[in-house]
PAPASE-813824 format. One record per residue (C-alpha): z negated, y negated, x negated; residue in three letters. Coordinates in nm, 2 decimals, decimal comma. Layout:
> up_north_east_res
> Z_Y_X_ALA
...
This chain:
> up_north_east_res
> -3,16_1,44_-1,34_MET
> -2,97_1,25_-1,60_THR
> -2,64_1,42_-1,51_ASP
> -2,51_1,49_-1,16_ASN
> -2,34_1,81_-1,30_CYS
> -2,69_1,96_-1,33_ASP
> -2,73_1,96_-0,95_VAL
> -2,68_2,32_-0,84_PRO
> -2,44_2,24_-0,54_TRP
> -2,22_1,99_-0,73_ILE
> -1,93_2,16_-0,90_ASN
> -1,80_1,98_-1,21_CYS
> -1,71_2,08_-1,56_THR
> -1,82_1,77_-1,75_GLU
> -1,97_1,42_-1,72_GLY
> -1,70_1,16_-1,76_ASP
> -1,87_0,82_-1,70_ILE
> -2,18_0,70_-1,88_PHE
> -2,40_0,43_-1,73_LEU
> -2,63_0,27_-1,99_PHE
> -2,96_0,09_-1,93_TYR
> -2,86_-0,19_-2,17_ASN
> -2,55_-0,40_-2,21_SER
> -2,30_-0,29_-2,47_LYS
> -2,44_-0,53_-2,74_ALA
> -2,79_-0,37_-2,71_TYR
> -2,68_-0,01_-2,67_SER
> -2,64_0,07_-3,04_TYR
> -2,84_0,03_-3,36_ASN
> -2,74_-0,24_-3,61_ALA
> -2,47_-0,04_-3,79_ASP
> -2,34_0,11_-3,46_GLY
> -2,40_0,47_-3,56_SER
> -2,63_0,58_-3,28_ARG
> -2,75_0,48_-2,93_TYR
> -3,08_0,30_-2,89_VAL
> -3,07_0,29_-2,51_THR
> -3,08_0,55_-2,24_SER
> -2,79_0,66_-2,03_TRP
> -2,69_0,89_-1,73_SER
> -2,37_1,09_-1,71_ILE
> -2,17_1,14_-1,39_PHE
> -1,86_1,31_-1,28_TYR
> -1,66_1,24_-0,96_GLY
> -1,77_1,05_-0,65_ASN
> -2,14_0,96_-0,63_VAL
> -2,23_0,80_-0,30_SER
> -2,58_0,70_-0,40_ASP
> -2,72_0,66_-0,75_TYR
> -3,07_0,71_-0,60_TRP
> -3,00_1,09_-0,59_GLY
> -2,90_1,37_-0,37_THR
> -3,07_1,60_-0,12_SER
> -2,97_1,92_0,06_ARG
> -3,13_2,17_0,29_TYR
> -3,12_2,52_0,16_GLN
> -3,25_2,73_0,45_GLY
> -3,57_2,57_0,56_SER
> -3,65_2,39_0,24_SER
> -3,52_2,05_0,12_LEU
> -3,41_2,02_-0,24_SER
> -3,40_1,66_-0,38_THR
> -3,27_1,54_-0,71_TYR
> -3,33_1,18_-0,83_ARG
> -3,10_1,03_-1,09_TYR
> -3,28_0,88_-1,39_VAL
> -3,18_0,76_-1,74_PHE
> -3,24_1,01_-2,02_ASN
> -3,52_0,97_-2,27_GLY
> -3,32_0,80_-2,55_ASN
> -3,48_0,46_-2,61_GLY
> -3,50_0,16_-2,38_SER
> -3,49_0,25_-2,01_GLY
> -3,62_0,61_-2,07_SER
> -3,67_0,80_-1,75_TRP
> -3,63_0,50_-1,52_GLN
> -3,44_0,54_-1,20_TYR
> -3,07_0,49_-1,24_MET
> -2,99_0,30_-0,92_LYS
> -2,97_-0,07_-0,97_ASN
> -3,07_-0,05_-1,34_ASN
> -2,75_-0,01_-1,54_ALA
> -2,60_-0,29_-1,75_ALA
> -2,29_-0,13_-1,90_SER
> -2,05_0,16_-1,84_VAL
> -1,85_0,38_-2,07_MET
> -1,56_0,58_-1,92_ASN
> -1,48_0,88_-2,14_CYS
> -1,26_1,06_-1,88_ALA
> -0,93_1,17_-2,02_PRO
> -0,76_1,14_-1,68_ALA
> -1,00_0,97_-1,43_ASP
> -1,04_0,60_-1,35_ASN
> -1,36_0,49_-1,17_TYR
> -1,50_0,21_-0,97_ARG
> -1,87_0,12_-0,97_VAL
> -2,00_-0,04_-0,65_TYR
> -2,28_-0,28_-0,55_TYR
> -2,38_-0,08_-0,24_ASN
> -2,44_0,29_-0,17_SER
> -2,15_0,45_0,01_GLY
> -1,88_0,27_-0,20_TYR
> -1,93_-0,07_-0,05_GLY
> -1,94_-0,43_-0,17_GLY
> -1,84_-0,58_-0,50_THR
> -1,69_-0,33_-0,74_SER
> -1,56_-0,31_-1,09_GLN
> -1,28_-0,09_-1,22_TYR
> -1,31_0,13_-1,54_PHE
> -1,00_0,28_-1,68_GLY
> -0,97_0,62_-1,84_LYS
> -1,02_0,66_-2,21_ASN
> -0,75_0,54_-2,45_GLY
> -0,46_0,75_-2,60_PRO
> -0,67_0,83_-2,91_TYR
> -0,97_0,96_-2,71_GLY
> -1,16_0,63_-2,75_ASP
> -1,41_0,57_-2,47_CYS
> -1,40_0,23_-2,30_ASN
> -1,75_0,08_-2,31_HIS
> -1,78_-0,23_-2,10_THR
> -2,06_-0,45_-1,96_ASP
> -2,09_-0,46_-1,59_LEU
> -1,99_-0,80_-1,43_ILE
> -2,29_-1,02_-1,34_SER
> -2,27_-0,92_-0,97_ALA
> -2,32_-0,55_-1,06_LEU
> -2,55_-0,57_-1,36_LYS
> -2,88_-0,41_-1,24_ASN
> -2,72_-0,40_-0,90_ASN
> -2,52_-0,08_-0,89_ASN
> -2,55_0,19_-0,63_ALA
> -2,24_0,42_-0,62_SER
> -1,92_0,52_-0,79_GLN
> -1,58_0,66_-0,68_HIS
> -1,26_0,78_-0,84_PHE
> -1,02_0,48_-0,86_ALA
């Protein structure tokens, strides 16, 4: 899954925060008109970027989070592989955490600006390729 909103038991209307495989400088082509790296989109609290599982009756359904197929990082697992974040939420602030379950070092990402501009920021060195969960801030 490249979007946690595609998981049947997660109720959300849109993905607000994008996690990119590459840092901001390497996410776009030379003229900045399109992405050349893969991303995943999430909404709300995600306790583990590895994925989510749930029993439905006697069967277990498991969804693993991966980057989409758009360039570098295509289809790789999301957990511990992101280098930058873009928050496009109109009203939600987020924190990305080093550990699953919202623990360890974290970085704050504010909601988008007054003109609808999304804030694309590199992860701090402690979180680059070491990111495991996110929570509303």
